[in-house]
C-alpha positions in Angstrom: 191.0 150.7 101.9 191.7 150.0 105.3 190.3 148.1 108.1 189.1 151.8 109.6 188.0 152.9 106.8 185.6 149.6 106.1 184.3 150.3 109.5 183.6 153.8 109.2 181.7 153.2 105.5 179.8 150.5 107.1 179.1 151.9 110.0 177.4 154.9 108.2 175.0 152.6 106.6 173.6 151.5 110.1 171.4 153.5 112.1 171.4 153.8 116.4 168.5 151.9 117.1 169.7 149.2 115.2 173.4 149.5 117.0 172.0 149.7 120.4 169.9 146.7 120.2 172.5 144.7 118.6 174.8 146.1 121.8 172.1 145.5 124.4 172.1 142.0 123.3 175.6 141.7 123.4 175.6 142.8 127.2 176.4 146.2 126.1 173.3 148.5 127.0 174.8 151.6 128.2 177.5 152.6 125.3 174.8 156.0 124.9 176.2 159.2 125.4 173.8 161.8 127.2 171.0 162.5 125.5 171.4 166.3 126.3 174.1 166.1 123.4 172.4 167.1 120.2 173.1 167.8 116.6 173.2 171.4 114.9 171.6 169.9 111.8 169.0 166.5 112.3 170.2 165.6 108.8 173.7 165.4 110.2 175.2 161.4 110.4 178.4 160.8 111.8 179.9 157.6 111.7 184.1 156.6 112.4 186.7 156.1 114.6 187.4 158.4 117.9 189.9 160.6 118.4 189.5 162.5 122.1 190.0 165.6 123.6 189.7 166.6 127.4 190.2 170.1 128.5 189.6 172.3 131.5 189.0 175.5 132.5 192.6 177.9 133.3 191.9 181.4 133.9 195.9 181.9 134.2 196.1 182.1 130.4 196.3 185.0 128.1 194.8 185.4 125.0 197.5 184.8 122.9 198.3 181.1 124.9 194.9 179.7 124.8 194.1 180.7 121.2 197.8 178.9 120.3 196.7 176.0 122.1 193.5 175.8 120.8 195.2 175.9 117.1 197.6 173.0 118.1 194.8 170.7 119.0 192.9 171.9 115.5 196.7 170.9 113.9 196.4 167.3 115.3 193.2 166.7 114.8 193.5 163.5 112.3 192.0 163.2 109.4 189.3 160.5 108.9 188.6 160.7 112.5 185.4 161.8 114.7 186.6 164.0 117.3 185.2 163.6 120.9 185.6 166.7 123.7 185.1 166.2 127.1 185.8 170.1 128.4 184.7 169.3 132.0 183.1 172.4 131.5 179.5 174.1 130.8 179.9 177.7 130.6 181.8 178.1 127.1 181.5 177.2 123.6 184.2 174.4 122.4 183.7 174.9 118.9 183.3 177.7 116.3 183.3 178.3 112.6 186.6 178.8 111.8 187.6 175.9 114.1 184.9 173.9 111.8 186.4 175.4 108.4 189.8 174.3 109.6 188.4 170.5 110.6 186.7 170.4 107.3 189.8 171.0 105.1 191.7 168.6 107.0 189.1 165.7 106.4 187.9 165.5 110.1 184.3 163.3 110.1 182.7 165.6 112.5 183.0 167.0 116.2 181.0 165.8 119.5 181.5 168.1 122.9 179.5 167.4 126.2 179.5 171.5 126.2 179.1 174.5 124.0 178.9 175.7 120.7 178.9 179.2 118.8 178.7 180.2 115.2 176.0 177.7 115.2 174.3 179.1 112.1 177.5 179.7 110.0 178.4 175.7 111.0 175.2 174.4 109.7 176.0 176.5 106.6 179.4 175.1 106.5 177.7 171.7 106.6 180.5 170.2 109.2 178.4 167.9 111.2 178.7 168.9 115.3 176.8 167.6 118.0 177.0 169.5 121.3 174.7 170.3 124.8 174.4 173.9 124.5 174.9 177.3 122.5 176.4 180.4 123.9 178.7 183.2 122.3 181.4 183.0 125.4 184.7 181.3 123.5 187.5 179.9 125.0 189.7 182.5 124.8 192.0 183.4 127.9 190.1 180.5 130.4 189.9 176.9 128.5 192.6 174.7 127.0 192.8 171.3 126.0 195.1 169.3 128.8 195.4 166.2 126.7 194.6 164.4 123.4 194.3 160.8 122.5 193.5 159.7 125.9 190.7 158.1 127.5 188.0 160.3 128.6 184.3 159.9 130.2 181.0 161.5 129.5 177.8 160.6 131.1 179.5 157.6 132.7 180.2 155.8 129.0 184.8 155.2 128.7 185.8 156.8 125.3 189.1 155.8 124.1 190.9 156.8 120.8 190.6 154.2 118.6 186.9 153.2 119.3 184.1 154.1 116.6 181.1 156.1 117.3 177.9 156.3 115.2 175.7 159.9 116.3 172.3 160.6 114.4 169.1 162.5 115.2 167.9 160.0 117.9 171.4 159.6 119.6 175.1 158.9 120.0 176.7 155.4 120.4 180.2 154.5 121.6 181.1 151.2 120.1 184.5 149.8 121.8 187.0 149.1 119.1 187.3 145.1 119.9 183.7 144.5 119.6 183.0 146.6 116.3 183.7 144.2 114.1 181.0 141.8 116.0 178.5 144.5 116.5 178.7 146.1 112.6 178.1 141.7 111.3 175.4 141.5 113.8 173.1 145.0 113.2 173.8 144.3 109.1 172.4 141.0 109.4 169.2 142.6 111.6 169.1 145.6 108.7 168.3 142.8 106.6 165.4 141.1 108.6 164.2 144.3 109.0 163.4 144.5 105.9 162.0 141.0 105.4 159.7 142.0 108.1 158.9 145.5 106.5 158.0 143.7 103.3 155.9 141.0 105.1 154.2 144.3 107.6 153.2 145.6 103.8 151.7 142.6 102.4 149.6 142.1 105.1 151.0 139.9 107.7 149.7 140.6 111.0 152.4 142.0 113.6 152.3 139.1 115.8 152.4 136.6 113.3 155.9 138.8 111.8 157.3 138.8 114.8 157.1 135.0 115.3 158.3 134.0 112.0 161.4 136.7 112.3 161.8 137.2 115.9 162.1 141.0 114.7 160.3 144.0 115.6 
């Protein structure tokens, strides 16, 4: 297991609330993506390194060229990564059933888009984790394509680069810059241990004020 895989596995055992608290205390309180980006399935968590996609509307495209560009994007999606897409569009679906099937087969960990999704019931049945802003049956054919893969994108004021890490659960989506991911993980793991002690104290009858004064965590 390499470092990236190790970090992804450790991150998958965390939750966004704990990671947010750690990053806030580190002076990084604004790494949350907008709260309109929600999971198809509330039980799905996504944790891993990011691979970015940006795109735009282009109504000069014909059907074949737009679908070929879409398939090229799927072909280049790296195994063991989470795709995060800034489509620069709020009218189309930027994920569907066949694409989700393809990404599942390739070993992609999940897909997060500040845009739309269709075939949502099928995708949920497949079990591929998708976070999106809305649903629509309107697809990208002849009107949208990915302009850049692996570059820097911005969603809700948060700058995201390939190689950063993301943790997404039912509470939200948080981006962890790659240069601080190890520190964030170590501190979050310490928080989880402390929370277990606080929980044990509370359940044994310790007053919450006393528990906080003892552990400085609540």
